[in-house]
N, C-alpha and C positions, 0 to 999 in steps of 0.2 A: 429549568433545571436546577437542582441543587448546587450553589457555588462552591461548597464545602468538597463536593464530589468532584466537581469540573477541577478545583485547585489539587486534589489529591491524584487525579489523572496525569495533570501537569507534573506535578512532582514525580510521580512514577516514571513519566516519560524520561525526564532528565536523569532518573538513575540507571537506566538502561542502556548497555553496552550496544552500539550500532551493529555489531556482529551477532548479536542474539535474536535472530529472528523470532525465535519461539515466545521470548518474553514480549517482543515488540508486537507480535500478531495477537498473543494473549490479551495485551492491553486494548489493542484495536476492536478485538470482540466484545469486551466488556463495554467498551465507549459505545459501539454500535447499539448493543443491547441496551443499554440506558438512554440514550437518546433517540432512537428509532424503534425502541421495543421490538427488533427482530434480531434472531441471531441463526446461525447455522454451523452445525457441529461437524466434525469429520473432514474440515478442509485438508486438501494435499497441496502443498505447495512445492513447486517444482522450479529449479533454475535451468534455464535452456539458453542455448547459444542462438540468438536471433539476428547478431549483427549490431554494427553501429556505423553511421554516418551522420555527420554534423547537420545535414539537410533532412533527415528522416531517419527515425528509428521507433521501434516498438518498445515500451518500457516493461509492459506486462499485459496480461489479458487473462480472462475469465472464460473457461469454455461453458457456454450456456448448457444447462441440463446435467452438468457434472458438478463434482465438488473440488473441482482443479482451478488452481490458481498458479499461472506460470509468470516468471519474471525474467527479464533479458540479464542474464549473467555477464555479458560484454559491456553492458552500459553500467551495470551494479559496479564491476570491476574498474572500470575508468573512471567513474564519480569517486569510488573509495580512495584511489591512487592520486586523481587530481584535483579534489576538491577539498575544503576544510571538513573535518569529522562532522562538524555540527550540520552542515548542508547535506553530507551524503545521507545522515540519520534522517533529516526530514524528508528528503526525497524517498527514502525506503518507506518511511512512514506514511507519507503521502500514496504512494504507489500501492501498498498493502491496503490502506484504508479504501482507496478508490475500487480496487478489484474485489475487496470483501463486500463492500456495498452491492457491486454487481451480483456477486455469489448468493446473496439474500433475496435476489429476484428483481432487482432495480436493473432492467435491461436499458432503458432510455439514458444515452451518455450525457445530455443535459441535465437530466434529473440526478445522475449519479455525481456529477461534476457541482451541483448546487448542494446535495448532500455533506459532500466532501467538504466544501467550503465552509458551510453552516457548521459541522462538526469542529473543523479547525479553528474557525473564529470563537467559538463557544470555549474550547480549551486553551488555546493560545492567544495572545494579544496580536494586533495586527502588524507589529513588528517582528515577530517570530518568524523563523525561515519556513516552517510547516505551513502557515497561513499564507505566507507570500506565494509560495507554490501553488497553493489552492485558488487564491485569487488571481493571480498574474501569470501563471504558467511558467516552466522552469527558466525562462530568460529572465526571471526576478532575481535569480540566485546564480546562475551557471555561467561562465565566461564563453561557453560554446554557443554556436547559433543552433537551437535545438528546433525542430519543426515536428509537429504533431501529425504525422502521416496516417492515411488511412489503411487500416488493418483487418481484414476478416477472417477470425480463427477457425470458422466454419470449414474453410478449403485447407486448412493447415494441419498437418500431422506432426503433434510435438516430437522433437529429436534430441539427441544427446543430452538427456535430462538427468540432473542429480535433485534427487528429492531431499527436502528438508525435514528433519524431524520436528514436528510441533508437539510439545507436551501439553494437551489440552487439560485443562483443570476440571473437566466434566468426566471425573473418574467412573462415574456410573455407567458411562457409555461404553461399547464394546465396538470395535471396528473390525469388520471382516475383510 
């Protein structure tokens, strides 16, 4: 991959406000398109109350067969309030990247983690918070004892959802 392009992705990441989901997600779409040569337009991003417990929580999920990605609003709020801004942004980037990779058809969890780690390493150095999360999990950055619990979204009905407006740069596309 072109190192100049990777550097531009890094610089763009640095310039994005962590509260701007749309810009962060657009960057992720372009990164995945360039690295994996796959993309998916029309993603709906929802924030949902999935709860939080230090020994187990779901950060986000993609509903297979849909264009929907859901993030745990409760965890995002706690991390935004209790962690450094750079760590919150890294977590959000990691989470969106991971779930977007699922949305382009990579269902296998280990393969998704591998792609997430590979992409994170290509763009960020090994000391960057995004790469640390991808390589070593949430415990690499956060003071809480996080546990990746098992979650099956097939039996879950989304509730109390706030959809985030994503401004896709594919202006030729129309969503109905």
